C-alpha positions as CSV (number, residue, x, y, z in Angstrom):
1,X,37.9,2.6,3.3
2,X,34.8,4.9,3.5
3,X,32.5,3.2,1.2
4,X,33.5,-0.2,2.9
5,X,32.6,1.4,6.4
6,X,29.1,2.6,5.1
7,X,28.3,-0.4,3.5
8,X,29.2,-2.7,6.7
9,X,27.2,0.0,8.7
10,X,24.0,-0.5,6.5
11,X,24.4,-4.3,6.3
12,X,24.4,-4.4,10.2
13,X,21.6,-2.2,10.7
14,X,19.7,-3.9,8.5
15,X,20.3,-7.3,9.8
16,X,20.3,-6.1,13.4
17,X,17.0,-4.4,13.2
18,X,15.5,-7.3,11.2
19,X,16.5,-9.6,13.9
20,X,14.9,-7.8,16.8
21,X,11.3,-7.2,14.8
22,X,11.7,-10.8,13.6
23,X,12.0,-12.1,17.6
24,X,9.0,-9.8,18.3
25,X,6.6,-10.8,15.2
26,X,7.6,-14.6,16.1
27,X,6.5,-14.1,19.8
28,X,3.3,-12.5,18.4
29,X,2.6,-15.3,16.3
30,X,2.6,-13.1,12.9
31,X,4.2,-13.5,9.7
32,X,7.9,-12.5,10.0
33,X,7.5,-10.9,6.7
34,X,5.6,-8.0,8.4
35,X,8.4,-7.7,10.7
36,X,11.0,-7.2,8.0
37,X,8.7,-4.5,6.5
38,X,8.7,-3.0,9.9
39,X,12.3,-3.0,10.1
40,X,12.9,-1.1,7.0
41,X,10.2,1.5,8.1
42,X,11.9,2.2,11.1
43,X,15.5,2.8,9.5
44,X,14.1,3.9,6.1
45,X,14.2,7.7,4.9
46,X,10.5,8.2,5.6
47,X,10.5,7.8,9.4
48,X,12.2,9.4,12.2
49,X,11.8,6.9,15.1
50,X,15.5,5.6,15.4
51,X,18.3,8.0,15.3
52,X,19.8,6.0,12.1
53,X,18.9,6.0,8.7
54,X,20.1,3.3,6.3
55,X,22.1,4.1,3.1
56,X,19.5,3.9,0.4
57,X,21.9,3.1,-2.5
58,X,23.6,0.3,-0.6
59,X,20.3,-1.1,0.7
60,X,19.4,-1.2,-3.2
61,X,22.2,-3.6,-4.2
62,X,21.6,-5.7,-1.5
63,X,18.1,-5.9,-2.1
64,X,18.8,-6.8,-5.8
65,X,20.8,-10.1,-4.6
66,X,17.7,-10.6,-2.3
67,X,15.6,-10.5,-5.4
68,X,17.9,-12.7,-7.3
69,X,18.4,-15.5,-4.7
70,X,14.8,-15.6,-4.0
71,X,13.9,-16.2,-7.7
72,X,16.8,-18.6,-7.8
73,X,15.0,-20.9,-4.9
74,X,11.6,-20.6,-6.7
75,X,13.2,-21.9,-9.8
76,X,15.0,-24.7,-7.6
77,X,11.5,-25.8,-6.7
78,X,10.2,-25.8,-10.2
79,X,10.6,-28.2,-12.9
80,X,8.5,-29.3,-15.9
81,X,8.0,-32.7,-14.2
82,X,6.7,-31.5,-11.5
83,X,4.2,-28.7,-13.2
84,X,2.9,-31.8,-14.9
85,X,2.6,-33.9,-11.6
86,X,0.4,-31.2,-10.1
87,X,-2.4,-32.6,-12.4
88,X,-5.6,-31.0,-13.9
89,X,-7.0,-29.8,-10.7
90,X,-4.3,-27.3,-10.0
91,X,-4.1,-26.1,-13.6
92,X,-7.8,-25.4,-14.1
93,X,-7.6,-23.7,-10.6
94,X,-5.0,-21.8,-11.3
95,X,-6.0,-20.5,-14.7
96,X,-9.5,-19.5,-13.4
97,X,-8.0,-17.8,-10.4
98,X,-5.4,-15.7,-12.4
99,X,-7.3,-14.8,-15.0
100,X,-10.4,-13.4,-13.0
101,X,-8.0,-11.8,-10.4
102,X,-6.1,-10.0,-13.0
103,X,-9.7,-8.8,-14.6
104,X,-10.7,-7.4,-11.2
105,X,-7.3,-6.0,-11.0
106,X,-7.8,-4.2,-14.3
107,X,-11.1,-3.0,-13.2
108,X,-10.1,-1.7,-10.0
109,X,-7.1,0.2,-11.5
110,X,-9.4,1.9,-13.9
111,X,-11.7,3.1,-11.8
112,X,-8.8,4.9,-10.1
113,X,-8.2,6.3,-13.4
114,X,-4.6,4.9,-13.7
115,X,-2.6,4.8,-17.0
116,X,-2.9,1.7,-19.2
117,X,0.5,0.3,-18.4
118,X,-0.4,0.9,-14.6
119,X,-3.7,-1.1,-15.0
120,X,-1.3,-4.0,-16.5
121,X,1.1,-4.0,-13.4
122,X,-1.8,-3.7,-11.1
123,X,-3.6,-7.0,-12.6
124,X,-0.2,-8.8,-12.2
125,X,0.3,-7.5,-8.6
126,X,-3.3,-8.8,-7.1
127,X,-3.3,-12.1,-9.2
128,X,-0.1,-13.9,-7.6
129,X,-0.4,-15.1,-4.1
130,X,2.6,-15.2,-1.8
131,X,4.3,-18.9,-1.7
132,X,6.6,-17.7,1.0
133,X,3.7,-16.6,3.6
134,X,1.3,-19.4,2.7
135,X,4.3,-21.9,3.5
136,X,5.0,-20.5,6.7
137,X,1.2,-20.2,7.7
138,X,0.3,-23.9,6.9
139,X,3.2,-24.7,9.1
140,X,2.2,-23.1,11.8
141,X,-1.6,-24.4,11.6
142,X,-0.8,-28.3,10.4
143,X,-2.8,-28.0,7.4
144,X,-3.8,-31.1,6.3
145,X,-1.8,-33.1,3.6
146,X,-4.4,-32.8,0.6
147,X,-5.2,-29.2,0.8
148,X,-1.4,-28.3,1.5
149,X,-0.7,-30.4,-1.9
150,X,-3.6,-28.5,-3.7
151,X,-2.5,-25.0,-2.8
152,X,1.1,-25.6,-3.7
153,X,0.0,-27.1,-7.2
154,X,-1.7,-23.8,-7.7
155,X,1.2,-22.0,-6.4
156,X,3.3,-23.6,-8.9
157,X,1.3,-22.6,-12.0
158,X,1.0,-18.8,-10.5
159,X,5.0,-18.7,-10.1
160,X,5.1,-19.7,-13.9
161,X,2.6,-16.8,-14.7
162,X,4.2,-14.4,-12.6
163,X,7.6,-15.3,-14.4
164,X,5.6,-14.6,-17.9
165,X,4.2,-11.6,-16.4
166,X,7.9,-10.3,-15.3
167,X,9.0,-10.9,-18.8
168,X,6.3,-8.9,-20.4
169,X,6.5,-5.9,-18.0
170,X,10.2,-5.7,-18.6
171,X,9.5,-5.3,-22.1
172,X,7.3,-1.9,-21.6
173,X,10.5,0.4,-21.7
174,X,10.7,3.1,-24.7
175,X,12.1,-0.2,-26.9
176,X,9.3,-2.2,-25.4
177,X,5.8,-2.2,-27.4
178,X,5.1,0.9,-29.3
179,X,6.6,0.3,-32.6
180,X,7.3,-3.1,-34.7
181,X,11.0,-2.1,-34.3
182,X,10.6,-2.5,-30.5
183,X,8.6,-5.5,-30.9
184,X,10.7,-7.2,-32.9
185,X,13.8,-6.5,-31.2
186,X,12.0,-7.9,-27.6
187,X,10.8,-10.8,-29.7
188,X,14.4,-11.4,-30.9
189,X,16.1,-11.1,-27.4
190,X,13.4,-13.5,-25.8
191,X,13.9,-16.0,-28.6
192,X,17.8,-15.8,-27.6
193,X,17.1,-16.1,-23.6
194,X,14.5,-19.1,-24.4
195,X,17.1,-20.8,-26.8
196,X,20.1,-20.9,-24.1
197,X,17.5,-21.9,-21.7
198,X,16.5,-24.9,-23.5
199,X,19.9,-26.1,-24.8
200,X,21.7,-25.5,-21.3
201,X,19.0,-27.1,-19.9
202,X,19.1,-30.3,-22.1
203,X,22.7,-30.8,-22.7
204,X,25.0,-28.4,-20.2
205,X,23.7,-27.5,-16.6
206,X,21.9,-30.8,-15.7
207,X,25.0,-32.8,-16.2
208,X,27.5,-30.1,-14.5
209,X,25.6,-29.8,-11.4
210,X,25.5,-33.8,-11.2
211,X,29.1,-34.0,-11.6
212,X,29.5,-31.1,-9.1
213,X,27.5,-32.6,-6.4
214,X,29.3,-36.1,-6.9
215,X,32.4,-34.4,-5.8
216,X,30.6,-34.4,-2.0
217,X,32.2,-30.9,-1.4
218,X,29.4,-28.9,0.0
219,X,31.3,-25.4,-0.6
220,X,31.9,-26.5,-4.1
221,X,28.4,-26.8,-4.8
222,X,27.1,-23.6,-3.2
223,X,29.7,-21.7,-5.3
224,X,28.8,-23.4,-8.5
225,X,25.2,-22.9,-8.0
226,X,24.9,-19.2,-7.1
227,X,27.6,-18.6,-9.8
228,X,25.3,-20.0,-12.5
229,X,22.4,-17.8,-10.7
230,X,24.3,-14.7,-11.1
231,X,25.8,-15.5,-14.5
232,X,22.2,-16.1,-15.6
233,X,21.0,-12.9,-14.0
234,X,23.4,-10.8,-15.6
235,X,22.7,-12.7,-19.2
236,X,19.1,-11.6,-18.7
237,X,20.0,-8.0,-17.7
238,X,22.4,-7.8,-20.6
239,X,19.2,-8.8,-23.1
240,X,17.0,-6.4,-21.6
241,X,15.1,-8.4,-19.1
242,X,15.2,-8.6,-15.3
243,X,17.7,-10.0,-13.4
244,X,15.0,-12.2,-11.4
245,X,13.8,-13.8,-14.9
246,X,17.6,-14.8,-15.4
247,X,17.9,-16.5,-11.4
248,X,14.7,-18.1,-12.2
249,X,16.0,-19.9,-15.3
250,X,19.1,-20.7,-13.3
251,X,17.1,-22.4,-10.5
252,X,15.1,-24.2,-13.0
253,X,18.1,-25.5,-14.7
254,X,19.8,-27.1,-11.9
255,X,16.3,-28.5,-10.8
256,X,16.3,-30.5,-14.2
257,X,19.7,-32.3,-12.8
258,X,17.5,-33.9,-10.0
259,X,19.9,-32.5,-7.3
260,X,17.7,-29.4,-6.7
261,X,16.9,-30.6,-3.1
262,X,20.5,-30.8,-2.0
263,X,21.4,-27.7,-3.6
264,X,18.7,-25.8,-1.7
265,X,19.6,-27.3,1.7
266,X,23.0,-25.6,0.9
267,X,21.8,-22.4,-0.4
268,X,19.0,-21.8,2.0
269,X,20.8,-20.0,4.3
270,X,22.2,-17.5,2.2
271,X,19.0,-17.0,0.7
272,X,17.1,-16.4,3.9
273,X,19.7,-13.6,5.0
274,X,19.2,-11.7,1.5
275,X,15.5,-12.5,1.6
276,X,15.2,-10.6,4.7
277,X,17.3,-7.5,3.5
278,X,15.2,-7.7,0.6
279,X,12.1,-7.4,2.6
280,X,13.9,-4.7,4.9
281,X,14.4,-2.7,1.6
282,X,10.8,-3.1,0.6
283,X,10.0,-1.4,3.9
284,X,12.2,1.2,3.5
285,X,10.2,2.6,0.5
286,X,7.2,2.8,2.4
287,X,6.2,6.5,2.9
288,X,3.3,7.3,5.5
289,X,2.5,10.2,3.7
290,X,2.2,8.5,0.3
291,X,-0.4,6.0,1.8
292,X,-2.1,8.5,3.5
293,X,-2.4,10.0,-0.1
294,X,-3.4,6.9,-2.1
295,X,-5.7,5.0,1.2
296,X,-8.5,4.8,-1.2
297,X,-6.3,2.6,-3.7
298,X,-5.1,0.4,-1.0
299,X,-8.6,-0.4,0.5
300,X,-9.8,-1.0,-2.8
301,X,-7.0,-3.3,-3.8
302,X,-7.1,-5.1,-0.5
303,X,-10.8,-5.9,-1.0
304,X,-10.2,-7.1,-4.4
305,X,-7.6,-9.7,-3.1
306,X,-9.5,-10.7,0.0
307,X,-12.6,-11.2,-1.7
308,X,-11.6,-11.8,-5.0
309,X,-9.1,-14.7,-4.3
310,X,-11.5,-16.5,-2.0
311,X,-14.3,-16.4,-5.0
312,X,-11.8,-17.2,-7.7
313,X,-9.4,-20.2,-6.0
314,X,-12.9,-21.5,-4.4
315,X,-14.5,-21.7,-7.5
316,X,-11.7,-23.0,-9.7
317,X,-10.9,-25.6,-6.9
318,X,-14.8,-26.7,-6.8
319,X,-15.0,-27.1,-10.5
320,X,-11.7,-29.0,-10.6
321,X,-13.2,-31.8,-8.1
322,X,-12.0,-30.7,-4.8
323,X,-15.1,-30.5,-3.3
324,X,-17.0,-27.2,-1.8
325,X,-15.2,-27.7,1.8
326,X,-11.4,-28.1,0.3
327,X,-12.2,-25.6,-2.4
328,X,-13.3,-22.6,0.3
329,X,-10.5,-23.8,2.7
330,X,-7.8,-23.1,-0.4
331,X,-9.5,-19.9,-1.3
332,X,-9.4,-18.4,1.8
333,X,-5.9,-19.8,2.3
334,X,-4.4,-17.8,-0.9
335,X,-6.0,-14.5,-0.4
336,X,-3.0,-12.8,0.0
337,X,-0.1,-11.0,-2.3
338,X,3.4,-10.9,-1.3
339,X,7.2,-10.9,-2.8
340,X,6.3,-11.5,-6.4
341,X,4.1,-8.5,-6.0
342,X,6.9,-6.2,-5.1
343,X,9.0,-7.5,-7.8
344,X,6.3,-6.8,-10.4
345,X,5.8,-3.5,-9.2
346,X,9.7,-2.8,-9.2
347,X,10.1,-4.1,-12.3
348,X,7.1,-2.0,-13.7
349,X,8.4,1.3,-12.6
350,X,12.0,0.5,-13.5
351,X,10.7,-0.2,-17.5
352,X,8.9,3.4,-17.4
353,X,5.5,4.2,-18.1
354,X,4.6,3.5,-14.5
355,X,4.7,5.9,-11.4
356,X,6.7,5.6,-8.3
357,X,3.4,5.4,-6.1
358,X,2.6,2.0,-7.0
359,X,5.3,0.5,-5.1
360,X,4.2,1.5,-1.4
361,X,0.9,0.7,-2.6
362,X,1.9,-2.9,-3.4
363,X,3.6,-2.9,-0.2
364,X,0.7,-1.8,1.9
365,X,-1.9,-4.2,0.3
366,X,0.7,-7.1,0.9
367,X,1.0,-6.2,4.5
368,X,-2.8,-6.2,5.4
369,X,-3.7,-9.3,3.5
370,X,-0.5,-11.0,4.9
371,X,-1.6,-9.8,8.5
372,X,-5.3,-11.5,7.7
373,X,-4.0,-14.6,6.6
374,X,-3.3,-16.7,9.7
375,X,-6.6,-15.5,10.8
376,X,-8.4,-16.8,7.5
377,X,-6.4,-19.9,7.6
378,X,-7.2,-20.5,11.1
379,X,-11.0,-19.7,10.5
380,X,-11.4,-21.6,6.8
381,X,-12.8,-25.0,8.5
382,X,-15.4,-23.1,10.3
383,X,-16.4,-21.1,7.5
384,X,-16.4,-24.1,4.9
385,X,-18.7,-26.0,7.2
386,X,-21.0,-22.8,7.8
387,X,-21.2,-22.4,3.6
388,X,-21.8,-25.9,3.0
389,X,-24.7,-25.8,5.6
390,X,-26.4,-22.6,4.0
391,X,-26.3,-24.0,0.5
392,X,-29.6,-25.0,-1.0
393,X,-30.2,-29.1,-0.5
394,X,-29.8,-29.5,-4.3
395,X,-26.7,-28.1,-4.6
396,X,-25.4,-29.7,-1.1
397,X,-26.3,-33.3,-3.0
398,X,-24.7,-32.1,-6.2
399,X,-21.4,-31.1,-4.8
400,X,-21.2,-34.0,-2.9
401,X,-21.7,-36.1,-6.0
402,X,-19.4,-34.5,-8.2
403,X,-16.7,-34.9,-6.3
404,X,-17.1,-38.7,-6.7
405,X,-17.7,-38.1,-10.7
406,X,-14.7,-36.5,-11.3
407,X,-12.8,-39.2,-9.0
408,X,-13.9,-41.8,-11.3
409,X,-12.9,-39.9,-14.4
410,X,-9.3,-39.6,-12.9
411,X,-9.3,-43.5,-11.8
412,X,-11.1,-44.6,-14.9
413,X,-8.9,-46.9,-17.2
414,X,-10.9,-46.0,-20.0
415,X,-9.4,-42.8,-20.1
416,X,-6.1,-43.6,-21.5
417,X,-8.1,-45.1,-24.6
418,X,-10.0,-41.7,-25.2
419,X,-6.7,-39.6,-24.3
420,X,-6.1,-39.1,-28.2
421,X,-9.6,-37.8,-28.9
422,X,-9.3,-35.6,-25.9
423,X,-6.1,-34.3,-27.1
424,X,-7.3,-33.6,-30.2
425,X,-10.6,-31.9,-28.8
426,X,-8.3,-29.6,-26.6
427,X,-6.0,-28.9,-29.8
428,X,-9.1,-27.7,-31.6
429,X,-10.1,-25.6,-28.7
430,X,-7.3,-23.7,-28.5
431,X,-7.1,-23.3,-32.4
432,X,-10.6,-21.7,-32.2
433,X,-10.0,-19.4,-29.5
434,X,-6.6,-18.4,-30.8
435,X,-8.5,-17.6,-34.2
436,X,-11.1,-15.4,-32.1
437,X,-8.1,-13.4,-30.4
438,X,-6.9,-12.9,-33.9
439,X,-10.0,-11.7,-35.3
440,X,-10.6,-9.4,-32.6
441,X,-7.4,-7.9,-32.4
442,X,-7.1,-7.6,-36.1
443,X,-10.5,-6.0,-36.6
444,X,-9.7,-3.5,-33.6
445,X,-6.3,-2.6,-35.3
446,X,-7.6,-2.4,-39.0
447,X,-11.1,-1.3,-37.7
448,X,-10.3,2.7,-38.1
449,X,-8.9,1.9,-41.7
450,X,-11.8,-0.1,-43.0
451,X,-14.3,2.4,-41.3
452,X,-12.8,5.2,-43.3
453,X,-13.0,3.4,-46.6
454,X,-16.6,2.2,-46.2
455,X,-17.4,6.0,-45.3
456,X,-15.7,7.2,-48.6
457,X,-16.9,4.3,-50.8
458,X,-20.5,4.0,-49.8
459,X,-20.9,7.7,-48.5
460,X,-22.3,6.6,-45.0
461,X,-22.1,8.2,-41.4
462,X,-19.6,7.5,-39.0
463,X,-22.1,5.3,-37.1
464,X,-23.2,3.3,-39.8
465,X,-19.7,2.5,-41.0
466,X,-18.8,1.6,-37.5
467,X,-21.9,-0.5,-37.3
468,X,-20.8,-2.3,-40.6
469,X,-17.2,-3.0,-39.2
470,X,-18.5,-4.6,-36.2
471,X,-20.8,-6.8,-38.3
472,X,-18.1,-7.8,-40.4
473,X,-15.9,-8.8,-37.2
474,X,-19.0,-10.8,-35.9
475,X,-19.2,-12.4,-39.3
476,X,-15.6,-13.5,-39.3
477,X,-15.8,-14.8,-35.4
478,X,-19.1,-16.5,-35.4
479,X,-17.6,-19.9,-37.2
480,X,-14.9,-20.0,-34.9
481,X,-17.3,-19.0,-31.8
482,X,-19.5,-21.9,-32.8
483,X,-16.2,-24.0,-32.9
484,X,-15.7,-23.6,-29.3
485,X,-19.1,-24.3,-28.3
486,X,-19.1,-27.5,-30.4
487,X,-15.8,-28.8,-29.4
488,X,-16.6,-28.1,-25.6
489,X,-19.7,-29.7,-25.8
490,X,-18.4,-32.9,-27.3
491,X,-15.4,-32.5,-24.8
492,X,-18.0,-32.7,-22.0
493,X,-19.9,-35.5,-23.6
494,X,-17.0,-37.4,-24.0
495,X,-16.1,-37.2,-20.1
496,X,-19.5,-37.4,-19.3
497,X,-19.7,-40.7,-20.8
498,X,-16.7,-41.9,-19.2
499,X,-17.8,-41.2,-15.8
500,X,-21.3,-42.5,-16.1
501,X,-21.5,-44.9,-19.4
502,X,-24.9,-44.8,-21.5
503,X,-26.6,-48.1,-21.0
504,X,-29.5,-49.6,-22.8
505,X,-32.0,-47.9,-20.6
506,X,-29.7,-44.8,-19.5
507,X,-30.6,-45.0,-16.1
508,X,-27.8,-42.4,-15.3
509,X,-29.3,-39.3,-17.5
510,X,-29.9,-37.0,-14.9
511,X,-26.5,-37.2,-13.3
512,X,-24.8,-37.1,-16.5
513,X,-26.5,-34.1,-17.6
514,X,-25.3,-32.4,-14.8
515,X,-21.6,-33.6,-14.9
516,X,-21.9,-32.4,-18.9
517,X,-23.4,-29.1,-17.8
518,X,-20.6,-28.4,-15.2
519,X,-17.8,-29.3,-17.7
520,X,-19.2,-27.0,-19.9
521,X,-19.2,-24.3,-17.6
522,X,-15.6,-25.0,-16.7
523,X,-14.5,-25.1,-20.3
524,X,-16.0,-21.8,-20.9
525,X,-14.5,-20.3,-17.8
526,X,-11.1,-21.8,-18.5
527,X,-11.1,-20.3,-22.2
528,X,-13.4,-17.2,-21.8
529,X,-11.5,-15.7,-18.9
530,X,-8.0,-15.7,-20.4
531,X,-9.8,-14.8,-23.8
532,X,-11.4,-11.8,-22.4
533,X,-8.3,-10.8,-20.4
534,X,-6.3,-10.4,-23.5
535,X,-8.8,-9.1,-25.9
536,X,-10.1,-6.9,-23.4
537,X,-8.2,-3.6,-24.7
538,X,-9.6,-3.9,-28.2
539,X,-13.0,-4.7,-27.6
540,X,-16.0,-2.0,-26.6
541,X,-16.1,-1.1,-22.8
542,X,-18.1,-4.1,-21.1
543,X,-18.6,-5.8,-24.4
544,X,-16.6,-9.0,-23.6
545,X,-17.9,-9.2,-20.3
546,X,-21.5,-8.9,-21.0
547,X,-21.2,-11.7,-23.6
548,X,-19.4,-13.9,-21.1
549,X,-22.0,-13.1,-18.2
550,X,-24.6,-13.7,-20.5
551,X,-23.0,-17.4,-21.6
552,X,-22.2,-18.2,-17.7
553,X,-25.7,-16.9,-16.7
554,X,-27.3,-19.5,-19.6
555,X,-25.1,-22.3,-18.2
556,X,-25.7,-21.5,-14.6
557,X,-29.4,-21.8,-15.1
558,X,-28.9,-25.5,-16.6
559,X,-26.6,-26.2,-14.2
560,X,-29.5,-25.1,-11.2
561,X,-31.8,-27.1,-13.3
562,X,-29.8,-30.3,-13.5
563,X,-29.1,-30.0,-9.9
564,X,-32.7,-29.9,-9.4
565,X,-33.7,-33.0,-11.3
566,X,-30.6,-34.7,-9.8
567,X,-32.2,-34.5,-6.4
568,X,-34.9,-36.4,-7.3
569,X,-32.6,-38.9,-8.7
570,X,-30.8,-39.2,-5.7
571,X,-34.2,-39.8,-3.6
572,X,-35.2,-42.6,-5.8
573,X,-31.6,-44.1,-5.5
574,X,-32.1,-43.8,-1.8
575,X,-35.3,-45.8,-1.9
576,X,-33.4,-48.3,-4.1
577,X,-30.4,-48.7,-1.8
578,X,-32.9,-49.0,1.3
579,X,-34.7,-51.6,-0.5
580,X,-31.3,-53.6,-1.0
581,X,-30.1,-53.3,2.6
582,X,-33.7,-54.3,3.9
583,X,-33.6,-57.7,1.7
584,X,-29.9,-58.6,2.6
585,X,-30.1,-57.9,6.1
586,X,-33.5,-58.3,7.9
587,X,-33.8,-55.7,11.0
588,X,-34.0,-58.4,13.4
589,X,-30.5,-59.9,12.5
590,X,-29.0,-56.3,11.7
591,X,-30.1,-54.8,15.4
592,X,-28.5,-58.0,17.2
593,X,-25.2,-58.0,14.7
594,X,-24.7,-54.6,15.2
595,X,-25.0,-54.9,19.1
596,X,-22.5,-57.5,19.5
597,X,-19.8,-56.2,17.1
598,X,-18.8,-53.9,19.4
599,X,-16.2,-51.2,18.3
600,X,-15.2,-52.0,15.1
601,X,-12.1,-51.5,13.0
602,X,-10.7,-48.3,12.2
603,X,-10.2,-49.2,8.4
604,X,-13.7,-50.2,7.8
605,X,-17.3,-49.5,8.9
606,X,-19.0,-52.2,10.9
607,X,-19.1,-55.7,9.2
608,X,-22.1,-56.6,7.4
609,X,-23.1,-59.7,5.7
610,X,-20.9,-60.1,1.8
611,X,-24.8,-60.2,0.2
612,X,-25.1,-56.6,1.6
613,X,-22.3,-55.0,-0.3
614,X,-23.4,-57.4,-3.4
615,X,-27.1,-55.9,-3.5
616,X,-25.5,-52.3,-3.0
617,X,-23.4,-52.7,-6.1
618,X,-26.5,-53.9,-7.8
619,X,-28.6,-51.1,-6.7
620,X,-26.0,-48.7,-8.0
621,X,-26.2,-50.3,-11.2
622,X,-29.7,-50.0,-11.4
623,X,-29.7,-46.3,-10.5
624,X,-26.2,-45.2,-11.6
625,X,-24.9,-42.0,-10.9
626,X,-25.0,-41.8,-6.9
627,X,-21.3,-42.5,-6.5
628,X,-19.8,-45.8,-4.5
629,X,-22.3,-46.0,-1.6
630,X,-20.6,-47.4,1.5
631,X,-22.3,-48.4,4.8
632,X,-21.6,-47.3,8.4
633,X,-23.2,-49.0,11.3
634,X,-23.7,-47.0,14.4
635,X,-22.5,-48.6,17.6
636,X,-23.6,-47.4,21.0
637,X,-19.8,-46.3,21.9
638,X,-19.7,-44.3,18.8
639,X,-19.8,-40.4,18.8
640,X,-22.6,-40.2,16.4
641,X,-25.0,-42.1,18.5
642,X,-27.8,-39.8,20.2
643,X,-26.7,-36.8,17.7
644,X,-28.5,-35.1,15.0
645,X,-26.8,-35.0,11.5
646,X,-26.7,-31.1,12.0
647,X,-24.8,-31.6,15.5
648,X,-22.4,-34.0,13.8
649,X,-21.8,-31.6,11.0
650,X,-21.2,-34.8,8.6
651,X,-21.4,-32.9,5.2
652,X,-19.9,-29.6,6.6
653,X,-17.1,-31.3,8.0
654,X,-16.1,-34.1,5.8
655,X,-18.0,-33.6,2.4
656,X,-19.6,-37.0,2.6
657,X,-23.5,-37.4,2.5
658,X,-26.0,-39.6,4.3
659,X,-27.9,-40.9,1.1
660,X,-30.5,-43.2,3.5
661,X,-30.5,-44.7,7.1
662,X,-32.3,-47.9,8.0
663,X,-33.1,-48.6,11.3
664,X,-35.6,-51.6,12.6
665,X,-36.5,-52.3,9.4
666,X,-37.5,-48.7,8.6
667,X,-36.0,-46.8,5.8
668,X,-35.5,-43.0,5.8
669,X,-34.4,-42.1,2.3
670,X,-32.6,-38.7,1.9
671,X,-32.5,-37.7,5.9
672,X,-32.8,-34.1,7.0
673,X,-30.0,-32.4,9.1
674,X,-32.3,-32.7,11.9
675,X,-32.5,-36.5,11.8
676,X,-31.2,-37.9,15.0
677,X,-28.7,-41.0,14.4
678,X,-29.5,-44.0,17.1
679,X,-27.1,-47.0,18.0
680,X,-28.0,-49.6,15.7
681,X,-28.8,-47.4,12.6
682,X,-27.3,-48.2,9.3
683,X,-26.0,-45.1,7.2
684,X,-25.7,-45.4,3.6
685,X,-22.7,-42.7,2.7
686,X,-21.5,-41.4,-0.4
687,X,-18.7,-39.3,-1.3
688,X,-14.9,-39.0,-2.2
689,X,-12.7,-41.4,-0.6
690,X,-11.0,-39.0,1.4
691,X,-14.7,-37.8,2.4
692,X,-15.6,-41.1,3.4
693,X,-12.6,-41.8,5.3
694,X,-13.1,-38.5,7.0
695,X,-16.7,-39.4,7.5
696,X,-16.1,-42.7,9.5
697,X,-13.6,-41.3,11.7
698,X,-16.0,-38.5,12.5
699,X,-18.8,-40.7,13.3
700,X,-16.6,-43.1,15.4
701,X,-14.6,-40.3,17.5
702,X,-15.9,-37.1,16.8
703,X,-12.6,-36.3,15.3
704,X,-11.7,-35.9,11.5
705,X,-9.2,-35.1,9.0
706,X,-10.7,-34.5,5.6
707,X,-7.7,-32.2,4.1
């Protein structure tokens, strides 16, 4: 009876304290997770503000249930089909983001003098953003659908990476990775778990859940789902892995049944209760004295998350074709860590070799970055517009057109015909990269033995022998390195020709060169960052980083030169477009028609003669690579009338660009931001479809939704 009373007392104290702090934080319009952490701090053993201390053992048991149900819910929202559906854009962004953040985490942990295992855990902690915090913040701020879809696509890939990291970190224990027998045992256990996952996923669990849901008994569905959740959690623990991994697998199997949404609605209340208990238990582990002792580590990791995430996600999103504005907004939205970081830290500590201080440090970093998330999401639009205004003019033009080229590649029906070639090139890229990893790791492991044999056989010094070993390694790696470059260039050229085909006179040479250079830069990042992350422990300090930075510098300079050349191409294109407009719509008729047309429809800009559209198409064929220009006729009642392009904020707010303006028979190619728009002007706009839609809305009403 005493044990039952203690359990009920602790459970009641945890939930009641969490309820009070949650109400307060909701009233303050702050993330409720911070309220849960504060509740844990108040009833924890390290603070004596309230006259009650929750039983730590009982809270840990409840927290374990919270972890299981949290990861079960993540699994319910995950499926292979959904992972494929998020597309290449989210995948490119996630790979660049996670790899770069993990490298920054490794560097920060080494600066702090942490052990090898602690640096790996720290790298995983800072690499994964919080789905829970982002979802709640997006809901509060009414974030546009396109931005929301992109960010959640990246989060899906990040969640999968987090599960893989949990699996790897769970094998750190004494049997985990220091001797061949331990590695073999870990591999066999993982193979067993994956086999059960695949077989059960294909043959048993989805069919079982469809049968259970057809019974239309909610209580049966809930009991069956949670029973499967705990069964797989126990199986994973029995095989030596985290219960979180087993719960995720159970959720993903139920997701394959197609009934995950129905199950999620029923399980959500139970999950929310125990998730609250989990976050409260996290708060109970916060020791103010430990935070004071490790304040340097906390501030350094906070800086890594806030700055690194913004840069990494923004860079990845831009290279994936999301445009400057949406890329920056995505980066600012994902600059925090959360529930996965807590779980990764706890698994690392439980596996051995990681000191206990890392958990409260992770909690403090999460709390501070979570506190900043609502502000960063709210300010992301203004910051993105400011960054776009400050970019050099060639980069502004280039970023607007790059989005249209990527959009053309995605829509082009010819992509299917070259799909097999792209897959073959991608396979060779992976093969060459894997061979590079094998050479680097193999020479690092066998290097000392080879060095000693060279010293004995040739009677040379240690320095000479070491140099000879690295020369052998470089010789072995060179063919694969050149293979990567060759295939990367072939892939970039193939995609460049798809977006901007080569004609007899090759008028699209300048934009195609800019596109190909950017694709090459993207491939180098996609392969180079993970390659550096994997091989970093086996290379001389800063050796791999130096090589990667040198490659990026060369490609960056080439990209800048291409953007500069593109600016001249675009100006020539603007002259051609002006000539096309002037020849198809004389100024005296243009002004009269625009003045009598009044307010135009919401769907389309002011109606212009069909011959104008025909001439614009002809003009873009004569000078391709400037997107698909569209016209907008400015009426007296429009918001844009009487304002400069800078006051309108056309490019910064929407991502669209005004290539040219015709006014009373006079053409203004590539207008500056100080150019004032007048009623009767015809603007020639380029950009992605969503950017052009937002631009029309902004020019008419002063409001926009560019996503």
